[in-house]
PDB file of the backbone (N, CA, C, O) and the ligand in Angstrom, with CONECT records:
HET     ZN  A 101       1
ATOM      1  N   UNK A   1      30.947 117.089  40.397  1.00  0.00           N
ATOM      2  CA  UNK A   1      29.987 117.247  41.447  1.00  0.00           C
ATOM      3  C   UNK A   1      29.857 118.623  41.993  1.00  0.00           C
ATOM      4  O   UNK A   1      30.867 119.310  42.147  1.00  0.00           O
ATOM      5  N   UNK A   2      28.679 119.064  42.292  1.00  0.00           N
ATOM      6  CA  UNK A   2      28.713 120.513  42.833  1.00  0.00           C
ATOM      7  C   UNK A   2      29.056 120.814  44.204  1.00  0.00           C
ATOM      8  O   UNK A   2      28.830 119.984  45.085  1.00  0.00           O
ATOM      9  N   UNK A   3      29.578 121.921  44.453  1.00  0.00           N
ATOM     10  CA  UNK A   3      30.249 122.186  45.567  1.00  0.00           C
ATOM     11  C   UNK A   3      29.138 122.567  46.479  1.00  0.00           C
ATOM     12  O   UNK A   3      28.117 123.069  46.008  1.00  0.00           O
ATOM     13  N   UNK A   4      29.291 122.331  47.937  1.00  0.00           N
ATOM     14  CA  UNK A   4      28.261 122.824  48.897  1.00  0.00           C
ATOM     15  C   UNK A   4      28.799 124.239  49.412  1.00  0.00           C
ATOM     16  O   UNK A   4      29.989 124.539  49.309  1.00  0.00           O
ATOM     17  N   UNK A   5      28.041 124.912  49.857  1.00  0.00           N
ATOM     18  CA  UNK A   5      28.211 126.170  50.481  1.00  0.00           C
ATOM     19  C   UNK A   5      29.537 126.017  51.340  1.00  0.00           C
ATOM     20  O   UNK A   5      30.497 126.729  51.048  1.00  0.00           O
ATOM     21  N   UNK A   6      29.611 125.261  52.219  1.00  0.00           N
ATOM     22  CA  UNK A   6      30.807 125.111  53.103  1.00  0.00           C
ATOM     23  C   UNK A   6      32.044 124.991  52.339  1.00  0.00           C
ATOM     24  O   UNK A   6      33.110 125.448  52.752  1.00  0.00           O
ATOM     25  N   UNK A   7      31.897 124.320  51.121  1.00  0.00           N
ATOM     26  CA  UNK A   7      33.097 124.139  50.480  1.00  0.00           C
ATOM     27  C   UNK A   7      33.720 125.478  49.656  1.00  0.00           C
ATOM     28  O   UNK A   7      34.801 125.511  49.067  1.00  0.00           O
ATOM     29  N   UNK A   8      32.921 126.366  49.756  1.00  0.00           N
ATOM     30  CA  UNK A   8      33.278 127.838  49.351  1.00  0.00           C
ATOM     31  C   UNK A   8      34.032 128.447  50.271  1.00  0.00           C
ATOM     32  O   UNK A   8      34.844 129.300  49.910  1.00  0.00           O
ATOM     33  N   UNK A   9      33.885 128.108  51.594  1.00  0.00           N
ATOM     34  CA  UNK A   9      34.526 129.066  52.824  1.00  0.00           C
ATOM     35  C   UNK A   9      35.968 129.123  52.435  1.00  0.00           C
ATOM     36  O   UNK A   9      36.477 130.242  52.497  1.00  0.00           O
ATOM     37  N   UNK A  10      36.663 128.211  52.075  1.00  0.00           N
ATOM     38  CA  UNK A  10      38.238 128.063  52.086  1.00  0.00           C
ATOM     39  C   UNK A  10      38.469 128.956  51.062  1.00  0.00           C
ATOM     40  O   UNK A  10      39.385 129.772  51.167  1.00  0.00           O
ATOM     41  N   UNK A  11      37.676 128.908  49.965  1.00  0.00           N
ATOM     42  CA  UNK A  11      37.853 129.518  48.769  1.00  0.00           C
ATOM     43  C   UNK A  11      37.789 131.224  48.711  1.00  0.00           C
ATOM     44  O   UNK A  11      38.394 131.968  47.939  1.00  0.00           O
ATOM     45  N   UNK A  12      36.909 131.547  49.724  1.00  0.00           N
ATOM     46  CA  UNK A  12      36.319 132.917  49.755  1.00  0.00           C
ATOM     47  C   UNK A  12      37.410 134.007  49.903  1.00  0.00           C
ATOM     48  O   UNK A  12      37.467 135.044  49.242  1.00  0.00           O
ATOM     49  N   UNK A  13      38.328 133.583  50.946  1.00  0.00           N
ATOM     50  CA  UNK A  13      39.483 134.572  51.123  1.00  0.00           C
ATOM     51  C   UNK A  13      40.486 134.654  50.006  1.00  0.00           C
ATOM     52  O   UNK A  13      40.991 135.745  49.741  1.00  0.00           O
ATOM     53  N   UNK A  14      40.792 133.621  49.363  1.00  0.00           N
ATOM     54  CA  UNK A  14      41.602 133.720  47.987  1.00  0.00           C
ATOM     55  C   UNK A  14      40.792 134.417  47.114  1.00  0.00           C
ATOM     56  O   UNK A  14      41.380 135.186  46.354  1.00  0.00           O
ATOM     57  N   UNK A  15      39.445 134.335  47.020  1.00  0.00           N
ATOM     58  CA  UNK A  15      38.712 134.908  45.973  1.00  0.00           C
ATOM     59  C   UNK A  15      38.672 136.642  46.325  1.00  0.00           C
ATOM     60  O   UNK A  15      38.714 137.516  45.459  1.00  0.00           O
ATOM     61  N   UNK A  16      38.591 136.846  47.615  1.00  0.00           N
ATOM     62  CA  UNK A  16      38.583 138.400  47.864  1.00  0.00           C
ATOM     63  C   UNK A  16      40.138 138.937  47.593  1.00  0.00           C
ATOM     64  O   UNK A  16      40.401 140.108  47.320  1.00  0.00           O
ATOM     65  N   UNK A  17      41.022 137.976  47.706  1.00  0.00           N
ATOM     66  CA  UNK A  17      42.450 138.559  47.474  1.00  0.00           C
ATOM     67  C   UNK A  17      42.796 138.383  46.137  1.00  0.00           C
ATOM     68  O   UNK A  17      43.955 138.638  45.812  1.00  0.00           O
ATOM     69  N   UNK A  18      41.839 137.915  45.136  1.00  0.00           N
ATOM     70  CA  UNK A  18      42.063 137.995  43.789  1.00  0.00           C
ATOM     71  C   UNK A  18      43.325 136.936  43.439  1.00  0.00           C
ATOM     72  O   UNK A  18      44.179 137.173  42.585  1.00  0.00           O
ATOM     73  N   UNK A  19      43.274 135.776  44.229  1.00  0.00           N
ATOM     74  CA  UNK A  19      44.178 134.888  44.079  1.00  0.00           C
ATOM     75  C   UNK A  19      43.772 133.494  43.369  1.00  0.00           C
ATOM     76  O   UNK A  19      44.510 132.541  43.122  1.00  0.00           O
ATOM     77  N   UNK A  20      42.552 133.626  43.140  1.00  0.00           N
ATOM     78  CA  UNK A  20      41.994 132.301  42.509  1.00  0.00           C
ATOM     79  C   UNK A  20      41.979 132.562  40.853  1.00  0.00           C
ATOM     80  O   UNK A  20      41.908 133.652  40.285  1.00  0.00           O
ATOM     81  N   UNK A  21      42.052 131.463  40.357  1.00  0.00           N
ATOM     82  CA  UNK A  21      41.880 131.442  38.919  1.00  0.00           C
ATOM     83  C   UNK A  21      40.593 131.886  38.358  1.00  0.00           C
ATOM     84  O   UNK A  21      39.593 131.860  39.074  1.00  0.00           O
ATOM     85  N   UNK A  22      40.530 132.299  37.119  1.00  0.00           N
ATOM     86  CA  UNK A  22      39.389 132.788  36.504  1.00  0.00           C
ATOM     87  C   UNK A  22      38.190 132.056  36.669  1.00  0.00           C
ATOM     88  O   UNK A  22      37.078 132.505  36.948  1.00  0.00           O
ATOM     89  N   UNK A  23      38.559 130.773  36.448  1.00  0.00           N
ATOM     90  CA  UNK A  23      37.610 129.491  36.386  1.00  0.00           C
ATOM     91  C   UNK A  23      37.048 129.401  37.866  1.00  0.00           C
ATOM     92  O   UNK A  23      35.845 129.170  37.988  1.00  0.00           O
ATOM     93  N   UNK A  24      37.740 129.547  38.871  1.00  0.00           N
ATOM     94  CA  UNK A  24      37.292 129.472  40.123  1.00  0.00           C
ATOM     95  C   UNK A  24      36.378 130.619  40.474  1.00  0.00           C
ATOM     96  O   UNK A  24      35.324 130.541  41.105  1.00  0.00           O
ATOM     97  N   UNK A  25      36.954 131.715  39.957  1.00  0.00           N
ATOM     98  CA  UNK A  25      36.144 133.288  40.231  1.00  0.00           C
ATOM     99  C   UNK A  25      34.769 132.889  39.713  1.00  0.00           C
ATOM    100  O   UNK A  25      33.780 132.991  40.439  1.00  0.00           O
ATOM    101  N   UNK A  26      34.705 132.480  38.588  1.00  0.00           N
ATOM    102  CA  UNK A  26      33.320 132.237  37.956  1.00  0.00           C
ATOM    103  C   UNK A  26      32.506 131.413  38.601  1.00  0.00           C
ATOM    104  O   UNK A  26      31.330 131.733  38.780  1.00  0.00           O
ATOM    105  N   UNK A  27      32.968 130.330  39.007  1.00  0.00           N
ATOM    106  CA  UNK A  27      32.315 129.257  39.738  1.00  0.00           C
ATOM    107  C   UNK A  27      31.602 130.125  41.259  1.00  0.00           C
ATOM    108  O   UNK A  27      30.428 130.091  41.628  1.00  0.00           O
ATOM    109  N   UNK A  28      32.668 130.793  41.855  1.00  0.00           N
ATOM    110  CA  UNK A  28      32.115 131.449  43.202  1.00  0.00           C
ATOM    111  C   UNK A  28      30.995 132.346  42.647  1.00  0.00           C
ATOM    112  O   UNK A  28      29.835 132.267  43.054  1.00  0.00           O
ATOM    113  N   UNK A  29      31.400 133.189  41.711  1.00  0.00           N
ATOM    114  CA  UNK A  29      30.238 134.116  41.403  1.00  0.00           C
ATOM    115  C   UNK A  29      29.033 133.713  41.076  1.00  0.00           C
ATOM    116  O   UNK A  29      28.018 134.356  41.347  1.00  0.00           O
ATOM    117  N   UNK A  30      29.048 132.597  40.456  1.00  0.00           N
ATOM    118  CA  UNK A  30      27.809 131.907  39.877  1.00  0.00           C
ATOM    119  C   UNK A  30      27.189 131.428  41.064  1.00  0.00           C
ATOM    120  O   UNK A  30      25.961 131.409  41.156  1.00  0.00           O
ATOM    121  N   UNK A  31      27.843 131.085  41.868  1.00  0.00           N
ATOM    122  CA  UNK A  31      27.215 130.460  43.200  1.00  0.00           C
ATOM    123  C   UNK A  31      26.490 131.590  44.060  1.00  0.00           C
ATOM    124  O   UNK A  31      25.421 131.413  44.644  1.00  0.00           O
ATOM    125  N   UNK A  32      27.156 132.671  44.055  1.00  0.00           N
ATOM    126  CA  UNK A  32      27.016 133.866  44.992  1.00  0.00           C
ATOM    127  C   UNK A  32      25.769 134.364  44.152  1.00  0.00           C
ATOM    128  O   UNK A  32      24.861 134.720  44.903  1.00  0.00           O
ATOM    129  N   UNK A  33      25.508 134.472  42.981  1.00  0.00           N
ATOM    130  CA  UNK A  33      24.416 134.718  42.146  1.00  0.00           C
ATOM    131  C   UNK A  33      23.102 133.922  42.707  1.00  0.00           C
ATOM    132  O   UNK A  33      22.016 134.493  42.600  1.00  0.00           O
ATOM    133  N   UNK A  34      23.154 132.796  43.224  1.00  0.00           N
ATOM    134  CA  UNK A  34      22.371 131.949  43.532  1.00  0.00           C
ATOM    135  C   UNK A  34      21.738 131.688  45.059  1.00  0.00           C
ATOM    136  O   UNK A  34      20.618 131.341  45.433  1.00  0.00           O
ATOM    137  N   UNK A  35      22.939 132.006  45.747  1.00  0.00           N
ATOM    138  CA  UNK A  35      22.832 131.670  47.239  1.00  0.00           C
ATOM    139  C   UNK A  35      22.880 132.826  47.944  1.00  0.00           C
ATOM    140  O   UNK A  35      23.855 133.540  47.711  1.00  0.00           O
ATOM    141  N   UNK A  36      21.956 133.270  48.883  1.00  0.00           N
ATOM    142  CA  UNK A  36      21.928 134.507  49.507  1.00  0.00           C
ATOM    143  C   UNK A  36      22.960 134.548  50.608  1.00  0.00           C
ATOM    144  O   UNK A  36      23.680 135.496  50.921  1.00  0.00           O
ATOM    145  N   UNK A  37      22.885 133.121  51.231  1.00  0.00           N
ATOM    146  CA  UNK A  37      23.844 133.009  52.474  1.00  0.00           C
ATOM    147  C   UNK A  37      25.072 133.474  52.163  1.00  0.00           C
ATOM    148  O   UNK A  37      25.654 134.322  52.839  1.00  0.00           O
ATOM    149  N   UNK A  38      25.587 132.886  51.005  1.00  0.00           N
ATOM    150  CA  UNK A  38      26.986 133.084  50.546  1.00  0.00           C
ATOM    151  C   UNK A  38      27.257 134.540  50.373  1.00  0.00           C
ATOM    152  O   UNK A  38      28.253 135.075  50.860  1.00  0.00           O
ATOM    153  N   UNK A  39      26.321 135.201  49.647  1.00  0.00           N
ATOM    154  CA  UNK A  39      26.553 136.717  49.477  1.00  0.00           C
ATOM    155  C   UNK A  39      26.647 137.369  50.815  1.00  0.00           C
ATOM    156  O   UNK A  39      27.517 138.220  51.003  1.00  0.00           O
ATOM    157  N   UNK A  40      25.856 137.048  51.710  1.00  0.00           N
ATOM    158  CA  UNK A  40      25.986 137.616  52.993  1.00  0.00           C
ATOM    159  C   UNK A  40      27.408 137.624  53.684  1.00  0.00           C
ATOM    160  O   UNK A  40      27.894 138.623  54.215  1.00  0.00           O
ATOM    161  N   UNK A  41      27.949 136.517  53.619  1.00  0.00           N
ATOM    162  CA  UNK A  41      29.366 135.996  54.017  1.00  0.00           C
ATOM    163  C   UNK A  41      30.322 136.724  53.380  1.00  0.00           C
ATOM    164  O   UNK A  41      31.258 137.249  53.984  1.00  0.00           O
ATOM    165  N   UNK A  42      30.122 136.810  51.951  1.00  0.00           N
ATOM    166  CA  UNK A  42      31.222 137.585  51.216  1.00  0.00           C
ATOM    167  C   UNK A  42      31.159 139.141  51.660  1.00  0.00           C
ATOM    168  O   UNK A  42      32.137 139.849  51.901  1.00  0.00           O
ATOM    169  N   UNK A  43      29.686 139.552  51.720  1.00  0.00           N
ATOM    170  CA  UNK A  43      29.766 141.004  52.045  1.00  0.00           C
ATOM    171  C   UNK A  43      30.344 141.318  53.488  1.00  0.00           C
ATOM    172  O   UNK A  43      30.995 142.345  53.680  1.00  0.00           O
ATOM    173  N   UNK A  44      30.123 140.531  54.358  1.00  0.00           N
ATOM    174  CA  UNK A  44      30.920 140.591  55.590  1.00  0.00           C
ATOM    175  C   UNK A  44      32.414 140.569  55.514  1.00  0.00           C
ATOM    176  O   UNK A  44      33.116 141.312  56.200  1.00  0.00           O
ATOM    177  N   UNK A  45      32.925 139.608  54.573  1.00  0.00           N
ATOM    178  CA  UNK A  45      34.269 139.605  54.616  1.00  0.00           C
ATOM    179  C   UNK A  45      34.891 140.691  53.709  1.00  0.00           C
ATOM    180  O   UNK A  45      36.092 140.928  53.843  1.00  0.00           O
ATOM    181  N   UNK A  46      34.249 141.288  52.905  1.00  0.00           N
ATOM    182  CA  UNK A  46      34.623 142.369  52.081  1.00  0.00           C
ATOM    183  C   UNK A  46      34.631 143.665  53.099  1.00  0.00           C
ATOM    184  O   UNK A  46      35.567 144.461  53.164  1.00  0.00           O
ATOM    185  N   UNK A  47      33.548 143.729  53.803  1.00  0.00           N
ATOM    186  CA  UNK A  47      33.514 144.856  54.824  1.00  0.00           C
ATOM    187  C   UNK A  47      34.987 144.876  55.841  1.00  0.00           C
ATOM    188  O   UNK A  47      35.734 145.833  56.047  1.00  0.00           O
ATOM    189  N   UNK A  48      35.081 143.521  56.348  1.00  0.00           N
ATOM    190  CA  UNK A  48      35.869 143.355  57.182  1.00  0.00           C
ATOM    191  C   UNK A  48      37.424 143.627  56.595  1.00  0.00           C
ATOM    192  O   UNK A  48      38.287 144.156  57.295  1.00  0.00           O
ATOM    193  N   UNK A  49      37.629 143.243  55.378  1.00  0.00           N
ATOM    194  CA  UNK A  49      38.865 143.439  54.784  1.00  0.00           C
ATOM    195  C   UNK A  49      39.006 144.684  54.059  1.00  0.00           C
ATOM    196  O   UNK A  49      40.104 144.873  53.537  1.00  0.00           O
ATOM    197  N   UNK A  50      38.117 145.567  53.924  1.00  0.00           N
ATOM    198  CA  UNK A  50      38.266 146.932  53.421  1.00  0.00           C
ATOM    199  C   UNK A  50      38.565 147.964  54.697  1.00  0.00           C
ATOM    200  O   UNK A  50      39.269 148.973  54.687  1.00  0.00           O
ATOM    201  N   UNK A  51      37.814 147.395  55.783  1.00  0.00           N
ATOM    202  CA  UNK A  51      38.273 148.161  57.206  1.00  0.00           C
ATOM    203  C   UNK A  51      39.465 147.988  57.317  1.00  0.00           C
ATOM    204  O   UNK A  51      40.134 149.006  57.493  1.00  0.00           O
ATOM    205  N   UNK A  52      40.129 146.756  57.265  1.00  0.00           N
ATOM    206  CA  UNK A  52      41.433 146.574  57.569  1.00  0.00           C
ATOM    207  C   UNK A  52      42.275 147.171  56.565  1.00  0.00           C
ATOM    208  O   UNK A  52      43.347 147.654  56.930  1.00  0.00           O
ATOM    209  N   UNK A  53      41.977 147.203  55.474  1.00  0.00           N
ATOM    210  CA  UNK A  53      42.893 147.957  54.403  1.00  0.00           C
ATOM    211  C   UNK A  53      42.989 149.224  54.442  1.00  0.00           C
ATOM    212  O   UNK A  53      44.033 149.785  54.108  1.00  0.00           O
ATOM    213  N   UNK A  54      41.810 149.950  54.898  1.00  0.00           N
ATOM    214  CA  UNK A  54      41.745 151.358  54.881  1.00  0.00           C
ATOM    215  C   UNK A  54      42.945 151.880  56.045  1.00  0.00           C
ATOM    216  O   UNK A  54      43.686 152.846  55.863  1.00  0.00           O
ATOM    217  N   UNK A  55      42.942 150.992  57.281  1.00  0.00           N
ATOM    218  CA  UNK A  55      44.011 151.334  58.111  1.00  0.00           C
ATOM    219  C   UNK A  55      45.457 151.341  57.603  1.00  0.00           C
ATOM    220  O   UNK A  55      46.164 152.345  57.691  1.00  0.00           O
ATOM    221  N   UNK A  56      45.886 150.145  57.049  1.00  0.00           N
ATOM    222  CA  UNK A  56      47.144 150.006  56.432  1.00  0.00           C
ATOM    223  C   UNK A  56      47.082 149.003  55.154  1.00  0.00           C
ATOM    224  O   UNK A  56      46.354 148.016  55.249  1.00  0.00           O
ATOM    225  N   UNK A  57      47.770 149.208  54.048  1.00  0.00           N
ATOM    226  CA  UNK A  57      47.472 148.553  52.939  1.00  0.00           C
ATOM    227  C   UNK A  57      48.341 147.291  52.842  1.00  0.00           C
ATOM    228  O   UNK A  57      49.269 147.126  52.051  1.00  0.00           O
ATOM    229  N   UNK A  58      47.893 146.418  53.778  1.00  0.00           N
ATOM    230  CA  UNK A  58      48.747 145.114  53.514  1.00  0.00           C
ATOM    231  C   UNK A  58      47.614 143.933  53.960  1.00  0.00           C
ATOM    232  O   UNK A  58      46.503 144.205  54.415  1.00  0.00           O
ATOM    233  N   UNK A  59      48.069 142.729  53.762  1.00  0.00           N
ATOM    234  CA  UNK A  59      47.108 141.428  53.906  1.00  0.00           C
ATOM    235  C   UNK A  59      46.713 141.550  55.359  1.00  0.00           C
ATOM    236  O   UNK A  59      47.426 142.046  56.230  1.00  0.00           O
ATOM    237  N   UNK A  60      45.503 141.045  55.531  1.00  0.00           N
ATOM    238  CA  UNK A  60      44.894 140.638  57.013  1.00  0.00           C
ATOM    239  C   UNK A  60      46.146 140.110  57.730  1.00  0.00           C
ATOM    240  O   UNK A  60      46.957 139.366  57.177  1.00  0.00           O
ATOM    241  N   UNK A  61      46.251 140.541  58.992  1.00  0.00           N
ATOM    242  CA  UNK A  61      47.236 139.659  59.910  1.00  0.00           C
ATOM    243  C   UNK A  61      46.816 138.106  60.068  1.00  0.00           C
ATOM    244  O   UNK A  61      45.613 137.852  60.001  1.00  0.00           O
ATOM    245  N   UNK A  62      47.528 137.290  60.227  1.00  0.00           N
ATOM    246  CA  UNK A  62      47.195 135.967  60.395  1.00  0.00           C
ATOM    247  C   UNK A  62      46.111 135.799  61.554  1.00  0.00           C
ATOM    248  O   UNK A  62      45.147 135.073  61.308  1.00  0.00           O
ATOM    249  N   UNK A  63      46.197 136.391  62.746  1.00  0.00           N
ATOM    250  CA  UNK A  63      45.428 136.197  63.702  1.00  0.00           C
ATOM    251  C   UNK A  63      44.027 136.584  63.425  1.00  0.00           C
ATOM    252  O   UNK A  63      43.056 135.902  63.754  1.00  0.00           O
ATOM    253  N   UNK A  64      43.974 137.759  62.779  1.00  0.00           N
ATOM    254  CA  UNK A  64      42.644 138.198  62.328  1.00  0.00           C
ATOM    255  C   UNK A  64      42.014 137.455  61.302  1.00  0.00           C
ATOM    256  O   UNK A  64      40.791 137.325  61.250  1.00  0.00           O
ATOM    257  N   UNK A  65      42.682 137.036  60.608  1.00  0.00           N
ATOM    258  CA  UNK A  65      42.095 136.010  59.489  1.00  0.00           C
ATOM    259  C   UNK A  65      41.683 134.782  59.992  1.00  0.00           C
ATOM    260  O   UNK A  65      40.733 134.133  59.554  1.00  0.00           O
ATOM    261  N   UNK A  66      42.473 134.440  61.002  1.00  0.00           N
ATOM    262  CA  UNK A  66      42.035 133.031  61.707  1.00  0.00           C
ATOM    263  C   UNK A  66      40.790 133.244  62.370  1.00  0.00           C
ATOM    264  O   UNK A  66      39.873 132.438  62.211  1.00  0.00           O
ATOM    265  N   UNK A  67      40.638 134.488  63.271  1.00  0.00           N
ATOM    266  CA  UNK A  67      39.414 134.727  63.826  1.00  0.00           C
ATOM    267  C   UNK A  67      38.176 134.691  62.944  1.00  0.00           C
ATOM    268  O   UNK A  67      37.146 134.046  63.139  1.00  0.00           O
ATOM    269  N   UNK A  68      38.514 135.631  61.782  1.00  0.00           N
ATOM    270  CA  UNK A  68      37.339 135.712  60.678  1.00  0.00           C
ATOM    271  C   UNK A  68      36.965 134.431  60.139  1.00  0.00           C
ATOM    272  O   UNK A  68      35.805 134.290  59.753  1.00  0.00           O
ATOM    273  N   UNK A  69      37.807 133.450  60.053  1.00  0.00           N
ATOM    274  CA  UNK A  69      37.330 132.265  59.763  1.00  0.00           C
ATOM    275  C   UNK A  69      36.609 131.556  60.450  1.00  0.00           C
ATOM    276  O   UNK A  69      35.707 130.927  59.896  1.00  0.00           O
ATOM    277  N   UNK A  70      36.805 131.466  61.815  1.00  0.00           N
ATOM    278  CA  UNK A  70      36.237 130.930  62.932  1.00  0.00           C
ATOM    279  C   UNK A  70      34.827 131.692  62.954  1.00  0.00           C
ATOM    280  O   UNK A  70      33.801 131.019  63.058  1.00  0.00           O
ATOM    281  N   UNK A  71      34.776 132.850  62.875  1.00  0.00           N
ATOM    282  CA  UNK A  71      33.378 133.575  63.065  1.00  0.00           C
ATOM    283  C   UNK A  71      32.585 133.289  61.831  1.00  0.00           C
ATOM    284  O   UNK A  71      31.357 133.218  61.892  1.00  0.00           O
ATOM    285  N   UNK A  72      33.224 133.125  60.740  1.00  0.00           N
ATOM    286  CA  UNK A  72      32.202 132.799  59.587  1.00  0.00           C
ATOM    287  C   UNK A  72      32.019 131.267  59.589  1.00  0.00           C
ATOM    288  O   UNK A  72      30.970 130.868  59.084  1.00  0.00           O
ATOM    289  N   UNK A  73      32.674 130.563  59.964  1.00  0.00           N
ATOM    290  CA  UNK A  73      32.253 129.116  60.125  1.00  0.00           C
ATOM    291  C   UNK A  73      31.292 128.756  61.089  1.00  0.00           C
ATOM    292  O   UNK A  73      30.493 127.832  60.942  1.00  0.00           O
ATOM    293  N   UNK A  74      31.381 129.585  62.207  1.00  0.00           N
ATOM    294  CA  UNK A  74      30.364 129.353  63.321  1.00  0.00           C
ATOM    295  C   UNK A  74      29.351 129.801  62.690  1.00  0.00           C
ATOM    296  O   UNK A  74      28.582 128.855  62.513  1.00  0.00           O
ATOM    297  N   UNK A  75      28.836 130.993  62.142  1.00  0.00           N
ATOM    298  CA  UNK A  75      27.969 131.467  61.485  1.00  0.00           C
ATOM    299  C   UNK A  75      27.198 130.634  60.460  1.00  0.00           C
ATOM    300  O   UNK A  75      25.977 130.633  60.301  1.00  0.00           O
ATOM    301  N   UNK A  76      28.044 129.979  59.841  1.00  0.00           N
ATOM    302  CA  UNK A  76      27.704 128.939  58.728  1.00  0.00           C
ATOM    303  C   UNK A  76      26.991 127.658  59.348  1.00  0.00           C
ATOM    304  O   UNK A  76      25.919 127.183  58.975  1.00  0.00           O
ATOM    305  N   UNK A  77      27.737 127.242  60.278  1.00  0.00           N
ATOM    306  CA  UNK A  77      27.240 126.152  61.001  1.00  0.00           C
ATOM    307  C   UNK A  77      25.857 126.356  61.537  1.00  0.00           C
ATOM    308  O   UNK A  77      24.971 125.503  61.505  1.00  0.00           O
ATOM    309  N   UNK A  78      25.758 127.484  61.999  1.00  0.00           N
ATOM    310  CA  UNK A  78      24.516 127.929  62.710  1.00  0.00           C
ATOM    311  C   UNK A  78      23.339 127.892  61.637  1.00  0.00           C
ATOM    312  O   UNK A  78      22.239 127.383  61.848  1.00  0.00           O
ATOM    313  N   UNK A  79      23.728 128.494  60.485  1.00  0.00           N
ATOM    314  CA  UNK A  79      22.573 128.602  59.481  1.00  0.00           C
ATOM    315  C   UNK A  79      22.256 127.433  59.012  1.00  0.00           C
ATOM    316  O   UNK A  79      21.065 127.196  58.810  1.00  0.00           O
ATOM    317  N   UNK A  80      23.309 126.385  58.717  1.00  0.00           N
ATOM    318  CA  UNK A  80      22.937 125.170  57.950  1.00  0.00           C
ATOM    319  C   UNK A  80      22.975 124.040  59.238  1.00  0.00           C
ATOM    320  O   UNK A  80      23.063 122.846  58.950  1.00  0.00           O
ATOM    321  N   UNK A  81      22.924 124.352  60.283  1.00  0.00           N
ATOM    322  CA  UNK A  81      22.629 123.231  61.147  1.00  0.00           C
ATOM    323  C   UNK A  81      23.592 122.183  61.160  1.00  0.00           C
ATOM    324  O   UNK A  81      23.196 121.037  61.373  1.00  0.00           O
ATOM    325  N   UNK A  82      25.004 122.448  60.930  1.00  0.00           N
ATOM    326  CA  UNK A  82      25.914 121.452  60.996  1.00  0.00           C
ATOM    327  C   UNK A  82      27.079 121.828  61.750  1.00  0.00           C
ATOM    328  O   UNK A  82      28.001 121.027  61.901  1.00  0.00           O
TER     329      UNK A  82
HETATM  330 ZN    ZN A 101      25.880 129.060  49.145  1.00  0.00          ZN2+
END
């Protein structure tokens, strides 16, 4: 069964952290090639992550990651009306 955009949200953090299997990465990249909305979300996350990592070379603080997830989810729901 094909994944919906929303199903990718939970994988995107791991994708950007390089924690996903090659197979999942491929799925996400394939989807990103077809879906502008998801590309925008990933770009936003990449910018946020790199801004954060410029300051100090470690993972996103849990609070920030939580906030980012909420922002992205809200944005997503606005776009897709769910
Ligand atoms: Zn999508």
